[in-house]
C-alpha positions in Angstrom: 141.4 13.0 151.3 143.1 10.5 149.0 141.6 7.1 148.8 143.7 3.9 148.6 142.2 0.5 147.8 144.2 -2.3 149.5 143.5 -5.8 148.3 144.4 -8.3 151.1 143.6 -5.8 153.8 143.0 -8.5 156.4 146.4 -10.0 155.6 149.6 -9.6 157.5 151.1 -6.8 155.3 147.8 -5.3 154.2 146.8 -4.8 157.8 150.0 -3.0 158.7 149.9 -0.8 155.5 146.3 0.1 156.2 147.2 1.2 159.8 150.0 3.4 158.5 147.9 5.0 155.7 145.0 5.7 158.1 147.4 7.3 160.6 148.6 9.6 157.8 145.1 10.7 156.9 144.3 8.5 153.9 140.9 6.9 153.4 141.4 3.2 153.0 139.1 0.8 151.3 139.9 -2.8 152.2 139.1 -5.9 150.0 139.8 -9.4 151.3 138.6 -12.9 150.6 139.2 -14.1 154.2 140.2 -17.5 152.9 141.0 -20.4 155.2 144.7 -20.8 154.1 145.4 -20.0 157.8 143.3 -19.1 160.9 140.5 -16.8 159.7 140.1 -15.5 163.2 143.5 -13.8 162.9 142.3 -12.1 159.7 139.0 -11.1 161.2 140.7 -9.6 164.3 143.0 -7.4 162.0 139.9 -6.1 160.2 138.1 -5.4 163.5 141.1 -3.3 164.6 141.1 -1.3 161.4 137.4 -0.8 161.5 137.9 1.3 164.7 139.0 4.1 162.3 136.0 5.7 160.6 138.0 6.1 157.4 138.4 2.4 156.8 135.9 0.1 155.2 136.1 -3.7 155.0 134.7 -5.4 151.9 134.7 -9.2 151.7 135.2 -10.8 148.3 137.4 -12.9 146.1 139.8 -11.5 143.6 138.5 -14.0 141.0 135.0 -12.4 141.3 135.4 -9.6 138.8 131.9 -8.3 139.2 132.3 -7.8 142.9 135.7 -6.2 142.6 134.6 -4.0 139.7 131.4 -2.8 141.5 133.6 -1.8 144.5 136.2 0.1 142.6 133.5 1.8 140.5 131.7 2.9 143.7 134.7 3.9 145.7 136.9 5.4 142.9 140.2 5.0 144.6 143.1 7.3 143.6 145.6 4.5 144.2 145.4 0.7 144.3 147.9 -1.4 146.4 147.4 -5.0 145.3 148.7 -7.3 148.1 146.1 -10.1 148.0 147.5 -13.4 146.7 147.8 -17.0 147.4 151.0 -16.9 149.4 153.4 -19.6 150.6 156.2 -21.2 148.6 155.6 -24.7 150.1 151.8 -24.7 149.7 152.3 -24.1 145.9 153.6 -27.7 145.7 150.3 -29.0 147.1 147.7 -26.8 145.5 149.1 -25.0 142.5 145.6 -24.2 141.1 144.9 -21.9 144.0 147.9 -19.8 142.8 146.6 -19.8 139.2 143.2 -18.6 140.3 144.2 -15.9 142.8 147.6 -14.7 141.5 146.9 -14.8 137.7 143.1 -14.4 137.3 142.8 -12.2 140.4 145.6 -9.9 139.4 144.2 -9.6 135.9 140.9 -8.4 137.4 142.7 -5.8 139.5 144.6 -4.5 136.5 141.3 -4.3 134.5 139.7 -2.2 137.2 142.8 0.0 137.5 142.8 0.6 133.7 139.2 1.5 133.6 139.5 4.0 136.4 142.7 5.5 135.1 144.1 5.6 138.6 147.1 7.6 139.6 149.3 4.6 140.6 148.9 0.9 140.7 151.3 -0.8 143.1 151.5 -4.6 143.2 153.3 -7.1 145.4 155.9 -9.5 143.9 158.5 -11.5 145.8 162.2 -12.2 146.1 161.3 -15.7 145.0 161.3 -14.5 141.4 165.1 -14.4 141.5 164.9 -18.2 141.5 168.2 -19.8 140.6 170.1 -16.5 140.3 173.3 -16.7 142.3 174.7 -13.2 142.0 173.9 -11.4 145.3 172.7 -9.0 146.5 169.8 -9.3 144.1 169.4 -6.3 141.8 166.1 -5.4 140.1 167.9 -5.0 136.7 169.0 -8.7 136.7 167.3 -11.0 134.3 165.0 -13.4 136.2 163.9 -16.4 134.1 164.6 -19.3 136.4 161.8 -19.4 139.0 161.9 -22.6 141.1 158.3 -22.8 142.3 154.9 -22.2 140.7 154.3 -19.4 143.3 157.3 -17.6 142.1 156.3 -18.2 138.5 152.9 -16.6 139.0 154.5 -13.5 140.6 156.9 -13.2 137.7 153.9 -13.5 135.3 152.3 -10.7 137.3 155.3 -8.5 136.6 155.1 -9.2 132.9 151.3 -8.7 132.8 151.6 -5.4 134.6 154.3 -4.2 132.2 152.1 -4.8 129.2 149.2 -2.9 130.8 151.5 0.0 131.8 152.8 0.1 128.2 149.4 -0.2 126.5 147.3 2.0 128.7 150.0 4.4 130.2 149.1 3.0 133.7 151.8 4.0 136.2 152.7 0.7 137.9 155.3 -0.2 140.6 156.0 -3.8 141.4 157.8 -4.4 144.7 159.7 -7.6 145.6 159.5 -8.5 149.3 162.3 -10.2 151.2 161.2 -12.5 154.1 158.9 -10.2 155.9 158.3 -10.8 159.6 156.8 -9.1 162.6 153.7 -8.9 164.9 150.4 -10.2 163.4 152.5 -12.4 161.0 151.1 -15.5 159.3 151.2 -18.8 161.1 152.9 -20.5 158.2 155.9 -18.3 158.3 159.2 -19.3 159.9 159.3 -16.9 162.8 155.7 -17.8 163.9 156.4 -21.5 163.6 159.7 -21.3 165.4 158.3 -19.2 168.2 155.3 -21.5 168.7 157.5 -24.6 168.7 160.0 -23.2 171.1 157.4 -22.0 173.6 155.5 -25.3 173.4 158.6 -27.4 173.5 157.8 -29.1 170.2 160.3 -29.8 167.4 160.9 -27.1 164.8 161.9 -28.2 161.2 165.1 -26.6 160.0 165.7 -27.1 156.3 169.0 -27.6 154.5 170.4 -28.4 158.0 170.3 -24.8 158.9 172.7 -23.7 156.1 170.4 -21.0 154.8 170.5 -17.2 154.7 167.7 -14.7 154.5 167.2 -11.0 154.2 164.7 -10.6 157.0 162.6 -7.4 156.6 160.6 -6.0 159.5 157.0 -5.4 158.5 156.8 -1.8 159.6 159.9 -1.0 157.5 158.3 -2.7 154.6 155.0 -0.8 154.7 156.9 2.5 155.2 158.7 1.7 151.9 155.4 1.0 150.2 153.9 4.2 151.6 156.7 6.3 150.1 156.6 4.5 146.8 152.9 5.6 146.5 154.3 9.1 145.8 157.0 7.9 143.4 154.8 6.9 140.5 156.9 6.0 137.4 156.7 8.1 134.3 157.2 6.7 130.8 160.7 7.9 129.7 161.1 9.7 126.4 164.3 7.7 125.7 166.6 5.3 127.3 169.0 8.1 128.0 166.4 9.5 130.5 166.7 6.4 132.8 169.2 6.6 135.6 171.9 3.9 135.8 170.4 2.6 139.1 166.8 2.6 137.9 164.7 -0.4 136.8 162.3 1.9 134.9 161.1 0.4 131.7 162.3 2.2 128.5 158.8 1.8 127.0 156.3 2.0 129.9 155.7 3.8 133.2 156.6 0.7 135.0 159.4 -0.3 137.4 160.2 -3.1 140.0 161.7 -2.2 143.4 163.3 -4.5 146.0 162.1 -3.8 149.6 164.6 -5.6 151.8 166.9 -5.0 154.8 170.0 -5.5 152.7 171.4 -7.7 155.5 172.0 -11.4 154.9 171.3 -13.3 158.2 172.2 -16.9 158.8 169.1 -19.0 159.7 170.8 -20.6 162.8 171.6 -17.1 164.1 167.9 -16.1 163.6 166.8 -19.2 165.5 169.3 -18.5 168.3 167.9 -15.0 168.7 164.4 -16.4 169.0 165.6 -18.9 171.6 167.1 -16.1 173.6 164.0 -14.0 173.5 161.8 -17.0 174.4 164.1 -18.0 177.2 164.5 -21.6 176.1 166.2 -23.8 173.6 164.5 -25.2 170.5 164.1 -28.9 169.8 165.7 -28.9 166.4 164.7 -31.3 163.6 167.3 -30.8 160.8 166.0 -31.6 157.4 167.3 -31.6 153.8 166.5 -28.6 151.5 162.8 -28.3 150.7 161.9 -28.7 147.0 161.8 -25.3 145.3 163.6 -23.5 148.1 166.8 -21.5 147.7 169.7 -21.4 150.1 170.0 -17.6 150.3 168.2 -14.3 149.5 169.8 -10.8 149.9 168.4 -7.5 148.5 170.1 -4.6 146.9 167.8 -1.9 148.1 169.7 1.0 146.4 166.7 1.8 144.1 164.3 2.2 147.1 166.7 4.6 148.7 167.2 6.6 145.5 163.4 6.9 144.9 162.3 7.6 148.4 165.3 8.5 150.5 164.4 5.6 152.8 166.1 2.4 153.8 164.7 -0.3 156.1 166.5 -0.1 159.5 165.0 -2.5 162.1 167.6 -5.0 163.2 166.6 -8.7 163.4 166.9 -8.9 167.2 164.7 -6.0 167.8 162.2 -7.3 165.3 162.1 -10.7 166.9 161.7 -9.1 170.3 158.6 -7.3 169.1 157.1 -10.4 167.5 157.6 -12.6 170.6 156.1 -10.0 172.8 153.1 -9.8 170.5 152.8 -13.6 170.3 152.9 -14.0 174.1 150.2 -11.3 174.5 147.9 -12.5 171.7 148.0 -16.2 172.7 148.4 -15.5 176.4 151.6 -17.6 176.7 
């Protein structure tokens, strides 16, 4: 039985990934700080559900605590590490950038050190579509140069990619970075747009709509996302012998077993259409508070997911309306609305 360590196992994506891996017969070791960035009860409930499977273990600790993380990895000897834990949220990085420094830089360094020492089969780490920053050529392609991040959150994630490349090169550590595009679905974070919009619409309170609604996002349903991660586990990059060995569509480094992969729906959706679909599912109209563009935000994201398809044969396929239907049903059930 292969063992996968998931950092951020009580988080939105980590929870769904753990569920999928357990269903497929993996042993999953969870590691999570249970920080109070949002309602800890939601995180605890996710862990409680996962603990119903005998092949899951929940370990509480901070990424910044190297001794705790090192002790766990040494004891459990995972074959694969999927590093999802991070200080998330573009807007919160304006208020508390130090949290991103500690978690996303120091914490990620600690994960890489443990992976290096164990010589694991594959290290997979979460990045974000935010690293594309001020890039305007869409859909976003992993081979594009990305040097114009607009938030400190995005900057820390871009730094993670660079840090990981150096470790892959120096220690021949197979590493895949994946860039997420606006993930949504049941058990989502309360600070995310779909959660806030649904809550506001059902309670009859105003929802904030930035850039007066003139925004586009590549909404990616969470089960599609974790399916992509699951398949990438078995697609560990190999250091090429020469540049000629790299396919034209591949982001594989010419000097390291390292690549970056977009995981997105490849479908640019207008924000106002997204809100309309939520209104229809909730059965009432939103009280809309139109606002200017938020500092550090971008008007549009859109993924080119060709590489994911080439590597795994898989492409995300859940439509926005179906994804919203699933989320609203979960929200009504969980909060007894």
